[in-house]
N, C-alpha and C positions, 0 to 999 in steps of 0.2 A: 478414926473411920475413914478408910478410902470409898468414895461413892459406889464403886463397882464390886467392894468386897463381896464372897460369897456367891458372884457369878462366875460359871463355869463355861470354858467357850474352848472347841476342839474346833481345829483349824488344819484342813489341807491345802495350802499354799506354797505360791512360788512367786519370786521375782519381786514384783513391788505393791500392787494395788492392796491386794488382801493381808499380805505380812503389815503393811501400814495398817489397814485398821484394824488388826488383832492389836497392832502395837500401842497404839492409843487406846485399846480397852484393857488392855496391862498397864499402862501407864498410870491408871486410876482405880487399879485394884482387881482387875477380873482373873484369873486364873489361863493361862492359854497355853494348851497343849498344842504342840505344831508339829502335824507329822510329816516326815519328810522319806525319802527314797534312800534305803540301804547304801546305795551305788551313787553317794556322793552327796544326796540331799537336795535342797531348794536349791536350783540352780544358780544363786545371784551368788551363793557363796565362792562361786568360782569366776564371778565377773571380772573381779582384778585381785591383787594382792597387795595393795599401797596402804593398808594400816596395820603394817607389823606383820605380815602375812595373811591377813583379813583380807576379805572384800568391803571397802567403803560400802557399799549398798546393803549386803547383810549386814555390816554394826550399826548402822541408821537404824535399822527396821525391826529386830530381833532381838533387843535388851527384852528382860524381864518375862521371858518365855521357857517352856519347856521343851526339849528337841526328843520325840519317839522316831524313830528309824521304824519304818512299816512297809512293805512291799505290798501294795493294792490288790495287787493281781494274783498273790497266794491263796492259798484255799482256806489259811487260817483268817486274812486278815477280815473278812465281814466280820467274824464272832468278836474280834478286837474289838474293833469301832463300834458295834452294837453296845459293848461292854460301855465302852469310853461315853457313848452317848445315854447310857441310862439314867445318869444324873447331872448330863449337863444342861446349860441354859442357849447355847448359840452354837451352833454347825457351821463353819463358813468353809467354801468351796472355789476354787476357781479352777478347776478340772475344766477338761476340754468336754463339749456338748455331746452329752448321750453317755460319757466314762461312770460318770456315779450312777447310772442305772444299771450299767454292765455291771458293776463293781457290789450291786445290791445297797446302795446308800442314796438313791434317787431321794429328791424332795417327796414324792408322794406316798412312797412307802416308807420315810420318815414319820411325815407327816400323821399318816395311820398310827404309828407303833410308840410315838413319843408326841402326845399332842401338846403339851408345853414348850416342846424345842422351837426355835427362832432357828429357820435357815436360811442362810445367806449366801447365794448363787453370784458368783462374780464371772463375769464374759467379756467377749470380746464385743460382740455384737448384738448381743442377746440370744433369747432361748426359741427367736423363731425369724421368718425373713432370710430372703435369699442370701444374706453374708450369715446365718448362724453357725454353719460349719467352718465358715473362711478362719484362717489365723489370723491373731489378732496382736502387734507387738504396738510399742509407744507409739514409737515413730512414722508405722504405718497407719495408725488409727490418727495421728497430727494432718498427715495426708488425707487421709478420707473424707475427715470433718473440713478442709480447707482452711486448717489453721496455717500449715506451711504456706498456702499462696498468699497469705495477708502479713508474712514476718519475714524479714530481711529487708534489704534495699530494693530500690526503682530496679536496679538492674539483676538481682540475685536473690530468689527466696531462699529462706531457712527453717528448720526445725527451732523450736522452742530450746532454750539452753537446759531446761530442765523435765524431767519425763512429765509432762503436762497430764497427758492421758490416764495415765497410770498412778497420778497423784488427786487427780478429780476424783476418779473411782473409789481410791482408797478413804476419802475423806465421806465421799456421799453413803459408802459402804458402812462407815462409821457412824453417822449420825442417823442412818437406816437402823442400822442394829438399837440405837437408842432409842427409837421410836417405836420399833417393834416392843423393845422389853417396856415401856410405856402403855402398849397397846394391853399387852399381857397382864399386867398389874391391873388392867380395868376388866379383861375379858376373862383373865384365868387361861387362855389357849395362846399359843404359839403361831406363827405365821411362817410364810415363804416370803422374802423379798429378793429382789434379783437388781443387779444393776451392772450395768455394762461398759466400758472404757468406752465404746463408741456415743451411747445416752448422756456419758456426766461429760464430755468435752463437747459434744453438742451443745447444752447448756449454756456452755462458756461462749458457744461460736455466737449467740443469738445477735449480741449488739452489730456483727457485722453479716448475720442473715436478714436483719431489719433494714440494713443498709443497702443491700443487693436487691431486695423486694420491691423496696419503696422508692428509692433513689434510682437505681436503676443499673448501680454501679459497686463494688465490692470497697472496703477501704484501702487505699491504697498503703503501698508497701513504704515503708515512711525510717527504716533504721530504728533509731533509738528515740525519733520524735513520735509524738501521738500522731495517729492518723486523721483527727479531726480536730482536733484543739491546737489552737497555736497562741503565742510560743507556748510551747510545752515540749522540752527534752533538752540534749546536750549542748554545752558550749564551751571555750575555753577561753580561759582568760590572759592577758598579756605576756604573764611569765608562767606561759603553757600547764595550767592545772586545768583539769576539766571538772566541769560540776553541770549541775541539770536545776533547769527552773521550772515551775507550771504557772500557769496563769488559768483561772478557772471562772473567771466571770469580768465585766465590763468595768465594776467598779474598780478590780485589782489591775486589769489593763491598766486606766487612765493613770493609776497610781505608778504604776509600775515604769511608765512614760514619764512621769514627772520627777519622782524621787532616785531611781536608780539609773535610767537611762540619762537625766537630767535632758531630757527632748520633748516637753509637755505637746508640742505640735503634731508628733507623729500618733499621736493618739486621734487627734482628728483627723486625719488623714484619709481620705474615703478608700484608698486601699485596704486598709488597716480599723475600719472602725467598728466591724464587728467580727464575730471571730470566723463564723463564715469567709468574708471576703481576707481576713487574716489567713486563714487555711488555704484560701485558693491562692494568694499572693506570698506565700511561705519563701520562699527562695528569697523574694526581695527583700523581707522583714528580716529574716536571717543575714541575709548580708550587713544591714543597717544595723543590727545588734551586733555582728559580730564584729563589724568596727568600731564601734564605742568600746565594747568588751577590749579588744586590743591594746587599748590607752589603760587599761586600768589592772593591777596585780588582782590574784583571786582573793586574797585579804580585805582589799578595797571595796569587791564585789558583792562580797557576802557582810561585810557593814553596811552596805546599802540596803541590801536585801532585807537583811533583819531590820534595819530600822524603818522599812515600807512594809512590814509585814507582808512579804513575797515568800510564797514555799520554795524552799531550793534544797540540794543535795551535792554532797561529794560524789563522783562517780568511782567507786570506791572498787578494789581487785578484791579476789575472795579472800588474800592475806588479810585486805583490811578489814573485809565483813567478820573474820574470826577472831579480830583485835578489836572490833568495833567497843566504844567505850558507852555504849548503852546495855551492852551485854553484863561487862563487869559492874555496873553502876546499880544494874537492878537484879545481880546475881542469878544470872540465867546458866550458869555453867555447872556443871556436874563431874562425876568420876564412876563411870560406870565399869564393872569385871567382867576379863572376858580371857579366851582361853591365852592372850599374848599379855595378861595385866591390866592393871585400869586403863580407861581410854575416856577423853571429854565427851560429854556427850548435851547438848541444850537441853533444857526443860522444857516438857510441852508448850505449845502455844496458848493451850486453855489455862487459864489461873484462876483457880477455885481460894477463893478466902478461906484461910487455916488448913488450906488443904497439901502438903509437899507429897508430889506425885510419884509412882513408884520407878527405881531405878536401879533396877536388880540385874544381876549378869547378862552375858551374850553368851549363849548355850554352845557350846562342842556338838556336833553332828552325834545324834545319840547319846546327850548326855543322862538322859533321864530316862532311857528306856525301861532298866531292868526298875526301876524302881516305881515306874508307873505301874507295870505289867503286875507287878509283888503286888501294888493296893488293888488292883483288880481282881487279886485270888489266883495269880499263876503262881506254883511253884517253882525254886531255883531248878529243878531237872526240866520243867515244863518252859522255862524260859530259854535256856540251853538247847533244848532241842526245837524251839523256834527260831534262834540264830543258827544251828548248823543245817536247817532245812532253808534258810534264806529270806524267812518270814520279816524278820527284823534286822 
């Protein structure tokens, strides 16, 4: 039995954050009904067509869900949502601020009507404050939280290569829902939890925040290097293969100089004798290390790093990530069904002993609408009427 079997989730969701949260709930057994607009559905369905005509994002985020099309502005919509919520455990919504109240499904109304219901509200900037009604997309929130200002090279700032704000919010929503379910187990009552993209990414930015607040300067943009630890970043071997190393403490630094660089005197050099000094003099340090590495092949460098117990990694491409032997050795790949046939998917990153996560199909738009409405007691004629009127 999966740990969330018997938990019913209704989600009005778009894009990344809410779908990621609900997909993780579905991975571990929850029944997730995804409400989508009849005219195109979740707009992440149209982000691209690169997975045999399906969107890369939608494929990643929406397996194991049921798709119900519903126009929330239609007069019949509130009644359908109310019926769905009558036996639901969790309601997820990432609607624009005020939208839920306008269609009669705001958290205060739902809490009074369904006292055991857990309501998870995802937003861009939260439910109050001067940014409450401001549109928030991942890249914009990366800018507002300062992430872009510390990412990239000294010459050019850059966004994170993944949707950092969306993913952070989705993971916090997932964990927050689990907390709320545990609270309900103790109190018998549901609750309202709020997660915003801005708050989630702000949490991740606090090491940089402390640096600014107490050192008076932000972390330097350092490309693929660590901003405050050295040496910690990419290098190139004499046979032109990229790799990365990471030194975490002074013991490792001494060992690295002695056994990898074979220049033990470098560890005692006053320019490099502490991490702070190495960070301040990283250009000189990089030049000295680069000169040594250029005389060695990648295989020779890796052999030395392994003997010395120094952390290192190959700088993989996305293709190499997909083909990574660690995935295969640990049986991390599965196939999920979809409207275009079986597609590969990684199992969730949470591994529970004896539990095989659910990896059910990716739904076509509105694929389960008729079946869901029939379970709610709607007749075939009523469903036809709802479709002809544009409600579904």
